[in-house]
DRENVEX-73836 format. One record per residue: residue in three letters; x, y, z of N, C-alpha, C, O in turn; residue number from 0. Coordinates in pm, whole numbers. Layout:
DRENVEX-73836
+------+--------+--------+--------+--------+--------+--------+--------+--------+--------+--------+--------+--------+------+
| resn |    nxx |    nyy |    nzz |   caxx |   cayy |   cazz |    cxx |    cyy |    czz |    oxx |    oyy |    ozz | resi |
+------+--------+--------+--------+--------+--------+--------+--------+--------+--------+--------+--------+--------+------+
|  ala |      X |      Y |      Z |      X |      Y |      Z |      X |      Y |      Z |      X |      Y |      Z |  NUM |
...
+------+--------+--------+--------+--------+--------+--------+--------+--------+--------+--------+--------+--------+------+
This chain:
DRENVEX-73836
+------+--------+--------+--------+--------+--------+--------+--------+--------+--------+--------+--------+--------+------+
| resn |    nxx |    nyy |    nzz |   caxx |   cayy |   cazz |    cxx |    cyy |    czz |    oxx |    oyy |    ozz | resi |
+------+--------+--------+--------+--------+--------+--------+--------+--------+--------+--------+--------+--------+------+
|  met |  13221 |   8082 |  16284 |  13320 |   8176 |  16333 |  13265 |   8316 |  16308 |  13231 |   8352 |  16195 |    0 |
|  asp |  13256 |   8394 |  16416 |  13196 |   8526 |  16402 |  13294 |   8626 |  16339 |  13413 |   8598 |  16321 |    1 |
|  lys |  13239 |   8741 |  16306 |  13315 |   8842 |  16233 |  13437 |   8889 |  16313 |  13541 |   8917 |  16255 |    2 |
|  glu |  13424 |   8897 |  16445 |  13536 |   8941 |  16529 |  13651 |   8840 |  16525 |  13768 |   8879 |  16514 |    3 |
|  ala |  13620 |   8712 |  16533 |  13724 |   8608 |  16527 |  13793 |   8609 |  16391 |  13915 |   8594 |  16382 |    4 |
|  val |  13714 |   8625 |  16285 |  13771 |   8631 |  16150 |  13859 |   8756 |  16137 |  13965 |   8750 |  16074 |    5 |
|  ala |  13815 |   8867 |  16195 |  13896 |   8990 |  16190 |  14029 |   8970 |  16262 |  14132 |   9017 |  16214 |    6 |
|  met |  14028 |   8902 |  16373 |  14153 |   8878 |  16446 |  14249 |   8792 |  16362 |  14369 |   8818 |  16360 |    7 |
|  ile |  14196 |   8693 |  16295 |  14279 |   8613 |  16205 |  14331 |   8702 |  16092 |  14446 |   8691 |  16051 |    8 |
|  gly |  14245 |   8789 |  16042 |  14285 |   8882 |  15937 |  14400 |   8971 |  15982 |  14494 |   8995 |  15905 |    9 |
|  phe |  14395 |   9019 |  16105 |  14504 |   9101 |  16158 |  14634 |   9021 |  16166 |  14741 |   9073 |  16137 |   10 |
|  glu |  14623 |   8894 |  16205 |  14742 |   8808 |  16209 |  14802 |   8794 |  16070 |  14923 |   8807 |  16052 |   11 |
|  val |  14718 |   8767 |  15972 |  14765 |   8749 |  15836 |  14832 |   8877 |  15785 |  14938 |   8872 |  15724 |   12 |
|  val |  14769 |   8991 |  15810 |  14827 |   9119 |  15768 |  14963 |   9140 |  15834 |  15058 |   9182 |  15768 |   13 |
|  ala |  14973 |   9111 |  15962 |  15099 |   9132 |  16034 |  15210 |   9044 |  15978 |  15320 |   9091 |  15952 |   14 |
|  phe |  15181 |   8915 |  15961 |  15284 |   8824 |  15910 |  15319 |   8855 |  15765 |  15437 |   8853 |  15728 |   15 |
|  ala |  15219 |   8882 |  15684 |  15246 |   8915 |  15543 |  15322 |   9047 |  15533 |  15411 |   9060 |  15449 |   16 |
|  gly |  15289 |   9143 |  15617 |  15359 |   9270 |  15617 |  15505 |   9254 |  15657 |  15594 |   9316 |  15599 |   17 |
|  glu |  15529 |   9170 |  15757 |  15666 |   9142 |  15798 |  15744 |   9077 |  15684 |  15858 |   9113 |  15657 |   18 |
|  ala |  15681 |   8982 |  15618 |  15745 |   8915 |  15504 |  15773 |   9014 |  15392 |  15880 |   9011 |  15332 |   19 |
|  arg |  15677 |   9100 |  15364 |  15696 |   9200 |  15258 |  15815 |   9290 |  15288 |  15897 |   9317 |  15200 |   20 |
|  ser |  15826 |   9334 |  15412 |  15939 |   9419 |  15451 |  16071 |   9348 |  15431 |  16168 |   9406 |  15382 |   21 |
|  lys |  16076 |   9221 |  15470 |  16199 |   9142 |  15452 |  16232 |   9127 |  15304 |  16348 |   9134 |  15264 |   22 |
|  leu |  16130 |   9105 |  15222 |  16153 |   9088 |  15078 |  16201 |   9217 |  15013 |  16288 |   9213 |  14926 |   23 |
|  ile |  16146 |   9329 |  15053 |  16193 |   9458 |  14998 |  16337 |   9481 |  15039 |  16418 |   9527 |  14958 |   24 |
|  glu |  16370 |   9451 |  15163 |  16508 |   9464 |  15209 |  16600 |   9369 |  15133 |  16713 |   9405 |  15098 |   25 |
|  ala |  16552 |   9248 |  15106 |  16630 |   9150 |  15030 |  16658 |   9201 |  14890 |  16768 |   9183 |  14838 |   26 |
|  met |  16559 |   9263 |  14829 |  16578 |   9317 |  14695 |  16685 |   9426 |  14696 |  16767 |   9433 |  14605 |   27 |
|  ser |  16684 |   9509 |  14798 |  16785 |   9613 |  14811 |  16925 |   9553 |  14827 |  17021 |   9602 |  14768 |   28 |
|  lys |  16935 |   9448 |  14906 |  17064 |   9380 |  14924 |  17111 |   9319 |  14792 |  17229 |   9328 |  14758 |   29 |
|  ala |  17020 |   9257 |  14719 |  17056 |   9194 |  14593 |  17103 |   9298 |  14491 |  17197 |   9273 |  14415 |   30 |
|  glu |  17039 |   9413 |  14490 |  17082 |   9522 |  14400 |  17228 |   9560 |  14424 |  17299 |   9600 |  14332 |   31 |
|  lys |  17271 |   9547 |  14549 |  17409 |   9581 |  14587 |  17504 |   9462 |  14573 |  17622 |   9472 |  14603 |   32 |
|  gly |  17451 |   9349 |  14526 |  17533 |   9231 |  14510 |  17553 |   9151 |  14638 |  17637 |   9061 |  14642 |   33 |
|  glu |  17477 |   9182 |  14741 |  17488 |   9115 |  14871 |  17391 |   8998 |  14876 |  17292 |   9001 |  14949 |   34 |
|  phe |  17420 |   8895 |  14797 |  17325 |   8787 |  14777 |  17310 |   8694 |  14897 |  17203 |   8638 |  14918 |   35 |
|  asp |  17415 |   8677 |  14976 |  17401 |   8593 |  15096 |  17300 |   8655 |  15192 |  17212 |   8587 |  15245 |   36 |
|  gln |  17314 |   8786 |  15215 |  17221 |   8855 |  15303 |  17080 |   8857 |  15243 |  16981 |   8840 |  15314 |   37 |
|  ala |  17073 |   8877 |  15113 |  16944 |   8879 |  15045 |  16873 |   8745 |  15059 |  16754 |   8740 |  15089 |   38 |
|  asn |  16946 |   8636 |  15039 |  16886 |   8504 |  15051 |  16842 |   8476 |  15194 |  16739 |   8412 |  15216 |   39 |
|  gln |  16919 |   8523 |  15292 |  16880 |   8506 |  15432 |  16749 |   8578 |  15461 |  16662 |   8525 |  15530 |   40 |
|  leu |  16736 |   8699 |  15408 |  16613 |   8775 |  15427 |  16493 |   8706 |  15360 |  16383 |   8709 |  15414 |   41 |
|  val |  16515 |   8646 |  15245 |  16408 |   8571 |  15180 |  16365 |   8453 |  15266 |  16247 |   8423 |  15278 |   42 |
|  glu |  16462 |   8386 |  15326 |  16429 |   8274 |  15416 |  16348 |   8322 |  15537 |  16252 |   8257 |  15578 |   43 |
|  glu |  16387 |   8436 |  15592 |  16312 |   8494 |  15704 |  16170 |   8530 |  15659 |  16074 |   8510 |  15734 |   44 |
|  ala |  16158 |   8583 |  15539 |  16026 |   8616 |  15485 |  15942 |   8489 |  15469 |  15822 |   8490 |  15496 |   45 |
|  asn |  16006 |   8381 |  15426 |  15934 |   8254 |  15411 |  15876 |   8207 |  15544 |  15766 |   8152 |  15548 |   46 |
|  glu |  15951 |   8227 |  15651 |  15900 |   8187 |  15784 |  15777 |   8270 |  15821 |  15680 |   8216 |  15876 |   47 |
|  ser |  15781 |   8399 |  15792 |  15664 |   8483 |  15819 |  15545 |   8442 |  15733 |  15431 |   8443 |  15780 |   48 |
|  leu |  15572 |   8406 |  15609 |  15463 |   8360 |  15521 |  15403 |   8229 |  15571 |  15283 |   8208 |  15561 |   49 |
|  lys |  15486 |   8142 |  15625 |  15434 |   8018 |  15684 |  15340 |   8049 |  15800 |  15236 |   7985 |  15815 |   50 |
|  glu |  15376 |   8148 |  15881 |  15291 |   8188 |  15992 |  15159 |   8247 |  15941 |  15053 |   8222 |  15998 |   51 |
|  ala |  15167 |   8325 |  15834 |  15045 |   8382 |  15775 |  14953 |   8270 |  15726 |  14832 |   8274 |  15746 |   52 |
|  his |  15013 |   8170 |  15662 |  14933 |   8057 |  15615 |  14874 |   7979 |  15732 |  14761 |   7932 |  15725 |   53 |
|  his |  14952 |   7966 |  15839 |  14901 |   7896 |  15958 |  14778 |   7968 |  16013 |  14679 |   7904 |  16048 |   54 |
|  ser |  14786 |   8100 |  16020 |  14671 |   8177 |  16068 |  14551 |   8159 |  15974 |  14439 |   8140 |  16019 |   55 |
|  gln |  14577 |   8166 |  15847 |  14471 |   8151 |  15746 |  14407 |   8013 |  15756 |  14286 |   7998 |  15738 |   56 |
|  thr |  14487 |   7912 |  15785 |  14438 |   7775 |  15792 |  14338 |   7756 |  15906 |  14250 |   7670 |  15897 |   57 |
|  lys |  14351 |   7835 |  16013 |  14253 |   7828 |  16123 |  14111 |   7851 |  16069 |  14017 |   7780 |  16102 |   58 |
|  met |  14101 |   7953 |  15986 |  13972 |   7988 |  15930 |  13925 |   7883 |  15829 |  13808 |   7845 |  15828 |   59 |
|  leu |  14016 |   7836 |  15746 |  13981 |   7735 |  15648 |  13935 |   7607 |  15715 |  13840 |   7542 |  15670 |   60 |
|  ala |  14003 |   7569 |  15824 |  13966 |   7448 |  15897 |  13827 |   7463 |  15960 |  13748 |   7368 |  15961 |   61 |
|  ala |  13799 |   7581 |  16013 |  13667 |   7605 |  16071 |  13558 |   7591 |  15965 |  13454 |   7530 |  15991 |   62 |
|  glu |  13582 |   7646 |  15849 |  13483 |   7634 |  15741 |  13469 |   7488 |  15698 |  13358 |   7442 |  15670 |   63 |
|  ala |  13580 |   7417 |  15691 |  13575 |   7275 |  15652 |  13495 |   7193 |  15754 |  13435 |   7092 |  15717 |   64 |
|  arg |  13495 |   7235 |  15879 |  13416 |   7167 |  15983 |  13267 |   7203 |  15973 |  13185 |   7149 |  16047 |   65 |
|  gly |  13234 |   7293 |  15883 |  13095 |   7331 |  15864 |  13055 |   7458 |  15935 |  12938 |   7496 |  15933 |   66 |
|  glu |  13151 |   7526 |  15997 |  13119 |   7652 |  16063 |  13090 |   7759 |  15958 |  13149 |   7761 |  15850 |   67 |
|  thr |  12999 |   7848 |  15993 |  12972 |   7964 |  15909 |  13079 |   8068 |  15937 |  13109 |   8098 |  16052 |   68 |
|  ile |  13136 |   8121 |  15831 |  13242 |   8221 |  15843 |  13185 |   8356 |  15801 |  13139 |   8372 |  15688 |   69 |
|  glu |  13190 |   8453 |  15892 |  13143 |   8588 |  15862 |  13262 |   8672 |  15818 |  13338 |   8723 |  15900 |   70 |
|  leu |  13276 |   8687 |  15687 |  13387 |   8764 |  15633 |  13359 |   8913 |  15639 |  13247 |   8959 |  15618 |   71 |
|  gly |  13465 |   8986 |  15667 |  13458 |   9132 |  15665 |  13571 |   9185 |  15580 |  13650 |   9108 |  15525 |   72 |
|  phe |  13577 |   9315 |  15570 |  13678 |   9376 |  15485 |  13820 |   9351 |  15536 |  13914 |   9345 |  15456 |   73 |
|  ile |  13836 |   9335 |  15666 |  13970 |   9309 |  15720 |  14028 |   9181 |  15661 |  14145 |   9177 |  15625 |   74 |
|  met |  13947 |   9078 |  15651 |  13997 |   8952 |  15594 |  14024 |   8968 |  15444 |  14120 |   8911 |  15393 |   75 |
|  val |  13942 |   9042 |  15375 |  13968 |   9068 |  15233 |  14102 |   9141 |  15219 |  14183 |   9108 |  15132 |   76 |
|  his |  14122 |   9239 |  15304 |  14248 |   9314 |  15305 |  14365 |   9221 |  15336 |  14470 |   9231 |  15273 |   77 |
|  ala |  14348 |   9131 |  15430 |  14453 |   9037 |  15467 |  14489 |   8946 |  15350 |  14606 |   8920 |  15323 |   78 |
|  gln |  14388 |   8898 |  15280 |  14413 |   8811 |  15165 |  14488 |   8886 |  15055 |  14575 |   8830 |  14989 |   79 |
|  asp |  14453 |   9012 |  15038 |  14523 |   9096 |  14940 |  14670 |   9110 |  14977 |  14758 |   9095 |  14892 |   80 |
|  his |  14696 |   9138 |  15104 |  14835 |   9150 |  15150 |  14912 |   9020 |  15128 |  15025 |   9021 |  15079 |   81 |
|  leu |  14851 |   8910 |  15164 |  14918 |   8781 |  15152 |  14948 |   8748 |  15006 |  15060 |   8708 |  14974 |   82 |
|  met |  14852 |   8764 |  14920 |  14873 |   8728 |  14780 |  14974 |   8820 |  14711 |  15055 |   8773 |  14631 |   83 |
|  thr |  14971 |   8949 |  14740 |  15069 |   9037 |  14676 |  15210 |   9011 |  14729 |  15308 |   9026 |  14656 |   84 |
|  thr |  15220 |   8972 |  14855 |  15351 |   8937 |  14910 |  15403 |   8808 |  14848 |  15522 |   8797 |  14819 |   85 |
|  leu |  15316 |   8712 |  14828 |  15358 |   8589 |  14760 |  15405 |   8618 |  14618 |  15502 |   8560 |  14570 |   86 |
|  leu |  15335 |   8707 |  14550 |  15377 |   8746 |  14416 |  15513 |   8817 |  14420 |  15600 |   8791 |  14336 |   87 |
|  leu |  15531 |   8905 |  14517 |  15659 |   8973 |  14532 |  15771 |   8873 |  14552 |  15879 |   8887 |  14494 |   88 |
|  lys |  15747 |   8771 |  14632 |  15849 |   8668 |  14656 |  15887 |   8599 |  14525 |  16005 |   8574 |  14501 |   89 |
|  asp |  15791 |   8569 |  14443 |  15819 |   8505 |  14314 |  15898 |   8598 |  14222 |  15992 |   8554 |  14156 |   90 |
|  val |  15860 |   8724 |  14217 |  15927 |   8821 |  14129 |  16071 |   8845 |  14175 |  16161 |   8860 |  14092 |   91 |
|  ile |  16092 |   8848 |  14305 |  16226 |   8875 |  14358 |  16326 |   8769 |  14313 |  16441 |   8803 |  14284 |   92 |
|  arg |  16286 |   8646 |  14305 |  16378 |   8541 |  14259 |  16426 |   8572 |  14116 |  16543 |   8551 |  14083 |   93 |
|  his |  16337 |   8621 |  14033 |  16376 |   8657 |  13896 |  16467 |   8779 |  13897 |  16564 |   8786 |  13821 |   94 |
|  leu |  16436 |   8875 |  13983 |  16522 |   8993 |  13993 |  16662 |   8955 |  14042 |  16761 |   9012 |  13996 |   95 |
|  phe |  16672 |   8862 |  14134 |  16803 |   8816 |  14180 |  16885 |   8766 |  14064 |  17003 |   8797 |  14052 |   96 |
|  asn |  16822 |   8688 |  13979 |  16894 |   8635 |  13862 |  16941 |   8746 |  13769 |  17051 |   8740 |  13714 |   97 |
|  ile |  16858 |   8846 |  13751 |  16896 |   8961 |  13668 |  17013 |   9035 |  13731 |  17109 |   9070 |  13662 |   98 |
|  tyr |  17006 |   9059 |  13862 |  17114 |   9130 |  13932 |  17245 |   9052 |  13926 |  17352 |   9112 |  13918 |   99 |
|  lys |  17236 |   8920 |  13931 |  17357 |   8838 |  13926 |  17425 |   8848 |  13790 |  17548 |   8839 |  13780 |  100 |
|  lys |  17346 |   8867 |  13684 |  17401 |   8874 |  13548 |  17455 |   9013 |  13516 |  17536 |   9029 |  13424 |  101 |
|  ala |  17411 |   9113 |  13591 |  17451 |   9252 |  13562 |  17593 |   9280 |  13605 |  17641 |   9392 |  13587 |  102 |
+------+--------+--------+--------+--------+--------+--------+--------+--------+--------+--------+--------+--------+------+
């Protein structure tokens, strides 16, 4: 898989992870206000975006598993950073929800 194809996958991952991140930040804001139904809905929407990001990422992983050479560039590194920090945010938000519920 050439660098251009990997970059396109990277853009997909960034877009989906960015969408998920936005939903999670909005969910945190809703939870702060005690609007937990809306917050949970936003987390579910974020999960769907994260699934899409993983689907895009899997294209590249499958190509490598088939023995294709993968030419990584900074865009894919950036995409992985976005995806991993968004996944971490999702985990942290669940703990914050519990704190907000007790407050």
